[in-house]
N, C-alpha and C positions, 0 to 999 in steps of 0.2 A: 503294173508292179507285181501282180500275182504271177504273170508269165515269167518275169525276170527272177523272182524267188524260186520258181520251179526249175528254171534253167540252172541256177546256182546250186540247188540241191542235187540235180542230176550230175553236175560236174564233180561235186564232193563225193557222191556215191561212186562215180566212175574212178575217182582217185583212190578210194578205199578198196575197191574191188581189184585194182591193178596190182598184180603180183608177178615177181620174177621166179620162175621155177628153177630151183637150184639143182643142177644135175652134175654127175661126175665129170662130164665133158666140159661144162662151164667152169667148174672149179679147176680142172686141169688147164684150161685155156688161160685162166687168170694167174694161177700159181706156177704154171709150167715155166715161163720165161724167168721168173724170179728164182725158182729152185735151180734152173739150169745155170744161171750166172753164178749162184753161190757154190754149187758143186764144182763148176769149172774152175773157180778160184783155187779150191783146195786140190783139185786134180793137177793143176799146173804146178802147185807147190810140192806134191808128193810123187807124181808119176815120173818126171825126168830123172830124179836122183835114184828112185827105185829101179827104173829100167836100166840105168847105167850100171848099177850094182849087179843086177841079173846078168847083163851081157858080159860084164867083166869076169864074173865067175864062170860063166859058160864058155866064153870064147878065149879069154886070156889065160885064166887059171885051169881051164878044161875040167872043171868039176861040176857035177850035177847039183841042181837046187834041191836040197832035201826038204820035203814037206812044202813043195811049191804052192799047192792048192791052199793049204792052211795059211801060208804067208800072204798069198794074194788076197785071201778073205780078210786077213787082219789089216792089210793096207786099205781095202775097201771100207772096213769099219773105221779106220783112222780118218779117212776122207769124210765119211758121214759125221763122225764125232766132232771133227774140227768145224764142219759147216754149222752144225747146231750150236756148238760152243761159241763160235765167233758171233753168230747172230744173237744168241742169248746175251752175250757180253754187250753187244750194241744196244739191245732193248732194255736190259735189266741193270747191270752194274754201272755201265758208263754214264747213263743219265744221272744216277745218284752221285757218282764221283765228280762229274762236271758241275753239277749244281752246288755241291758242297765246296768245290774249289772256287766257285765264283762268289758264294755268299759268306763262307766262314771268315775270310779276312776282314769283311765289313762288320761282323757282329761279335767277333771273339778277340780276346787279348792274345798276345804273341805266345804266351806259355801254353794256352789251350790249343792254338794252331799247331804248335810243335808237338804236343802230346798226341793230337789227332794224326799228324803226319807220321809219327812213329807207329801207331796202331795200323794205319792204312798200309804202310810198307810191310809190316809183319804179316798182316792178314792176306795181302796180295800175293806174298810168296807162297803161302799154302795153296792158293788157287791156281798157281802156275801149272800148266800141263806137264812141262818138262821136269818138274820137281820129283815126279814119280820115278824118273829114271835113276835118280840117286839111290832111292830105296831099293830098286831092283838090281843095282850094280853089285851089291854085296855078295850075291850068290856066286859070283865068279872069282872071288878072292879066297885064297887058301890060308886058313888061320895059322898054319905052321910056318909059312913063308913071310907073312906080313901081319903079325898079331894085332898091332895097333890099327892098321887099316881095316882089318876084319871087324875089330871092336866098334869102330866108328860107323861102319856101314851096316852093321847088324844089330847088336844089342843096344848100341847108342845112336841108332839112326834117327830116333825122335829128337834127341838133343842136337844132332847134326843139323837137321832141317830147321829146328828152332833157332840155332845160331845163325844160319843163313838168313832167316827172317829178321832176326835182331840186327844183323848187318845192314839189310835193306832199310829197316826202320831208322837206324842211325844215319844212313846216307840220305834218307828223305828229310830228316830234320835239318841236316847240314845244307842240303840243296835248297830247301825252302828258306832257311835263314839267309843263305847267300843271295837268293833272289830279292829278299826284303832289303838287304843292305847294299846290293849292287856290287858285290865283291867279284874280283877276278877269279876264274876257276883255279888259277895257280895257287891261290891262298889256301885252298882245301886239298888240292891235288898233291902237292909236295909232302905235306905231313902224312897223308894216307899212304903214299908210296914208301916213305921212310919207315913207317911202322910195319907195313906188309913185307918189305924186303928185309927188314931187321929180324922179324919173326922167321922168315924163310932161312936166314943164315943160322939162327938158333936151332931150328929143326934139322938143318943139314949136319950140324956138329955130331948129333947122336945117330948112329946107324939105324936104330929102331924107330926113330921118328921121321926118317927121310921119306918113307912111303906115303906120308900124309901130305907132302908138299904139293905133288901133282894134283891130288884130289882137291885140295884147298883152292888152288888156282883155277881149276875147272869149275868150281862152284860159282865163280864170278860170271861165267857165261850162261849158267842155268837161270839166273835170276832176271835177266832182262828180256822178258817175254811179253805176250799180248795182254796180260792182266796188269802186271806191275807198272810197266812204262806209262800206259795211258792214265792210270789212276794217280800216280805220283806227279805226272806232268800237269794234270788238271789242277791239282792243288798248288803246285809250284807256279803255274801261270796265273792263277787267281791271286796269289800273294804278290807276284811281280807286278800285276796290273794295278793293285790297290795300294801296296806299300813300297813298291820298287823305287829305288833311288835313281836309277838310270836305265836307259834302254839303248843298247847298242845294236839292236837287231838280232840278238842272240837269246832272247827270252825262250826258255824251254830247253836249251842245250846245256849239257854239263851234268844234269842230275842222273842221267843214265850211267855215266862213267862212275860216279860215286856209288851208285847201286851195284856196280860190278866190283869195286875195290873193297868195300867194307865187309861183304860176306867172306872174302878171302882172309881178311884180318881176324874175323871172329872164329872161323873154322880152325885156323892155325892156333889161335889162343886156346880154344877148347881142346884141341888135340894134345897140345903140350900140357895143359892142366890135367887131362885124363891120364896121360902117361906118367907124369911126375908125381901124381897123387896115388899111384898104384891102382888105377881103375881098369887096367887091361887084364883080360882073362888069361890064365896060364894055358899052355898048349892043350892039356888034357880037358880042361873045362871048355875051351874053344871048340875042340873036336866034338865033345858031347853036344854042345849048343848047335853046331853045324849039322850033326846027325838028327837032332830033334827037329830042327828047321826043315831039313830035307824030308823027314817023315810027314810033317805037317803039310808041306807043299805038295807032296805026292798024294796025300789024302784029299786034297782039295783042288785037283786039276780038272774037274768037270767044268763044262761050259757054264752051267748055272752057278756053280760056286765062284767062278771067275767073274761072272757078271755081277753077282752079289757083292763081292769084295770091291770091284771097280765102282759100283754105284755108292757103296758106303764111303769110299774115299772121296768121291765127288761131293757127297753131302757134307762131309766134314770139312771140305775145303771151301765150299761156296757159301753155305748157310751162315756161319759165324761172321764172315765179312759183310754179307748183305744185311744181316740183323744189326750189326754195328752201324753201318751207314744209315739205315732207316731210323735207328734210335737217335743218332746225332742230329739228323735233319728234323725229326719231329719234336724232340724234347729239349735238345740243346739250342738249336737255332730257331725252334718254334716255327718251322716252315711247313706248310701243307704239302703232303706228298701227292704230286700230280701224276695222273696216268698210272694209277696203282695196278690196273689190269694189265697194262703193257709191261710194267716192271715184273709182275708175277709171272707172266708168260715168259719173259726173258730169263728169269731165274730157273724156271722149269727147263727151258732149252739149254741153259748153261750147265745145269746139273746133269741132264741127260747126255749132252754132248761130251762133257768131261768124263763121264762114266764110260761112254763108248770109246773115247780116245784112249783111256787107260786100258780098256780091254784090247783094243787094236794094238796098243803098244806092246803088250805082253805076247800077243799072238803073231803079230806081223813085223813091226819095226825092229824090235830088239832081236828076235831070231834072225832076221835078214842081216842086220849089221854084224851080229856075232858070228854068223855063218861065213860071211864074206871075209871078215877079219881073221877068223880061224883058218881060212884057206889061203890067205895071202902068202904065208911062208912057203907054200908049195912052189912058188916061183923061184925061191933061192935056197931053200933048206933041203938037204939030203933026206930021204933017198931020191925024191922026185927031182928037185932043183931044175924046173923046166927051162929056165933061162940062165943057168949057171949061178954061182954064188954072187958074183958081182953084178951080172946082168939082171938077175932076179930082183936084187935090192933096188936097182935103178928102175925096174918096171914098177915096183911097189911105190917108190917115191913119186914117179910120174903119175901113177894112178891117184895118189892122194892129191897131187897138184891139180889134175883135171877135175877131180871130184869137188875140191874146194872152189875152183874157178866157176864150174858149171852151176853148182848149187847156189853160189852167191849171185850170179847173173840172173838166175830164175827167181830171186827173192823180190817180191813186189814192193816191199818197204824200201829197198835200195833205190828204186826209180823215183819214189816220192821224195826221199832224202836228197837225191841229186837235183830235183827241181827246186827244193828249198834252198840248197846251197848256192845254186846258180842265181837265185833272186837276191839272197843275202849279200853275195859278193858282187852284185851288179854285173853279172856275166863274166867276171874275171876267172872264176873257177867253173868251167863248163860241166854240165851234168854228165856228159859222156866221159869226161876225164875223171870225175869222182868215181863213177861206177867201175871204170877199169882199174883205178887205184885200189879200191876196196876189194874187188874180185882178185886181183893179183896178190894183194896182201894176205887175204884168207888162204889162197892157194899155196903161197910160200909158207904160211904158218902150218897148214895141215901137212905139207911135205916135210917140214922140220919136225912136226909132232910124230909122224910115222917113223921117221929116222930115229927119234928119241926112243921109241918103243923097241924097234928092231935092234938097235945097237946098245940098248940099256944105258942111255946117257942120263945122268942125273938131271932132273928138271931145273935144279938151281942154276946149273951152268948155262941153261937156255933162257932163263927168265931174267936173271940179274943184269947181264950185259945189255940186252935190248932195252930194258927199262932205264938203265943209266943213260943210254944214248937218247931215249925219249925225253928224259929230264933236260938234257942239253938242247935238243931240238925244240922242246916246248918253251924253254927260256928265250930262244931266238925268234919264236913265232908270234904273229899277231893274235890278239884275243879271239877273233872270230874263227881263225883256223885252228886254234887250240880246242875250242868247243866242238867244232865240226869233226876234227880228227879223232879226239878221244871218244866221242859218241858214235863214230862210224862203226866201231866193233859191235855196237848193240844191234844193228840190223842183220848181222850175220849168224846169230845164234837163235833160231826160231824153234818151235816145238817139234819140227821134223828133223832138223840138223842135229840138235843136241843128242837125242837118243841114238840115232844112227852112228854118229861119230864116237860116242861113248862106248857103244856096243862093239864097234869095230876095233877100237883101241884095246878093249879088254880081251877081245877074241885074239888079236895078234899077240898080245902079251902072254896069254895062256899058251899059245902054240909055240912061242919061242922061249918059254920058261922064265919070263919076267914076272916078278911078284905083283906088279900093278901095270895096267895099261892106260893109266890116266895121263893127261898132259896135252892131248891133241887139241882140245877145246881152248886151253890156255894159250897155246901157240897161235891158234886161229884168231884169237882176240888181239894178240900183240901185232901181228902182221899188218892189218889194215890201218891201225893207228900210225905206225911208222911210215907207211907209204903215203898216206894222206897228208901227214904233217910235212914230210919232205917235199911233196908236190906243192903244198901250200907255201913253203918257203920259196920255191922256184917261181910260183905264180905271183907272189907278192913282190918279188924283185924284178921280174921280167915282164909281168902282165902290163897291158896297155891301160893307162889311166886317163881319166878325163882331163882336158887341158885346164890349167888353173885360170887362164885368162879367157874372158868372154868377148874381148874386143875383136870385131870382124876383121880388122887389119892383121891381127896376130894369129888367126885361125884360118886355115885354108879349107876348101870343100871336103877333102879327104878326112880331115880331122873331125868332121861333124858326124861321123858314123856312130860314135858313142851317144850323141844326142838322140839319134833316131832310135837306138835301142832303149834308151831311158824313156822316151815318149811312148814306145810300144808297151813297155812294162807298165807305165802309168795308166795307159788306156785299159790294159787288161785288169788292173786293180780297180779302177773306177767303174768298169762295166760289169764286174763280177756280181753274181746274183746274191740274194739274201742268205742262201744256204752257206755260201763261202764266208760271208761276213760273220755268220753266227757260229762258225766252226770252232772258234776259240773264245775263251772267256773274256769278258770286258773289252770286246772289240779288238783283241789281239789278232793280227792277220794270220789266217790259217796256215799260210805257207811257211810261217816261221816256226811252226810246231814240228818237231822231229818226226820222222816218217812213221814211227810206231804209234803216235798219238792218234 
């Protein structure tokens, strides 16, 4: 017995003495593959579109890249910032949002759920990376040419962002209530379109309010980003699972569309209110405000000052939302906050990543987009007119088409959406077909948007007719295709596309003498909805359906191909791992969640 006790003590001593020496090489071998994958994801999102713009300016426009080293450095900062931000989002904010989405419907009354939904939508808007682009866009607007537009993007920029957030909050309320009641998307879609198009007509009547229309319709594309969509979907799916009246396989779809439409309504309403209540600065005051703003920006152009401003903006965007989510979980739902160290690390990464992204936005993305946009008129505008007046405009439109198509094809969320749609439609709407439909729709939209800026076409003439057509096509479409089509525009406006397209539009507008260069994002959102819905009509009427009869005498061998596909899909679902099963609240299949979740 003594010998056995001694042996046991020796084993314990050996276990205590055994240590792993942590070396830089060991840390690199462990973290290296992880960091490589995360950086590669962002490089794939940033590099192709940036390289295309570089080559277009150098080869097609025959113009040098001014400040190429600085722009390249800014793009590198954007890549690092997005990597840290997305990882922080996954570790910090998303676990809080998903847990609240799963538990709040079980513990709270409907009024409290809706109040929470509004605050989540509002707070998520401030944390969106692309929202900074709206604040930066005001510097390119001349107050004497578009005083109301200048007012909204400069002195009233805080109110503008607030109204965008209020619009997302209202959309979240309506989306959650729709999930709880099992309503069709048409029930909420048509009234929102009627209000939005009606306000657009009112703004078009007065020449001084027309400049706000394109900006308002562009804000709908800014809101559906990597923060807003997952958070509002987590809440909506939780409500749908606990209180939902029906499930047609469309759980999670539709709320992104509402989050795009209601900011448009709120921005139009705010702009009309400011104008008709005399809140617009007179030209002299606007010129003095612009001069003061230019002096302030010139005084703070150092790198340290830019970093400080970027980090301050990140703190103001992330911390209030995180504190609200923590308070609700701990004191309202009385749930213990698990993995607090992981959440804290995620918030630190989120803030640091958003700060770096904002810095890279000002140093790399916006200058690149503005520079390329400012040089596009070289193709058709005297004295250069490299390709003639007509040929140059064709070159510019083709450039926008290729840019929209390529950027959309490189969007990772689109591939995930395609897989979701193929499963929901039982293979009738193929993934490849959806991807091509969305990419072509975005390409056509951007081409139309650049034509709008070049020819100074009022955005009202380009918005109202397509949306009236969409109302008719929506009325004729099946519910699942309505949800898919209207949400498809959400995957096309990411944190990279939005600032680049906005900067290019403003750059082109400045070069050709247009008072505003907004509207390209709005057109890029309309295009994919129309192409997907039209294809949905074709698929629903010509697609192969499973035979109604199961009698072996009525079905030949060739007709059993649909059964093989269904069996394969069933095996894939039943053999999926626990990670997939837990990807959605309350057991909702992960594949049914739209791509950005």
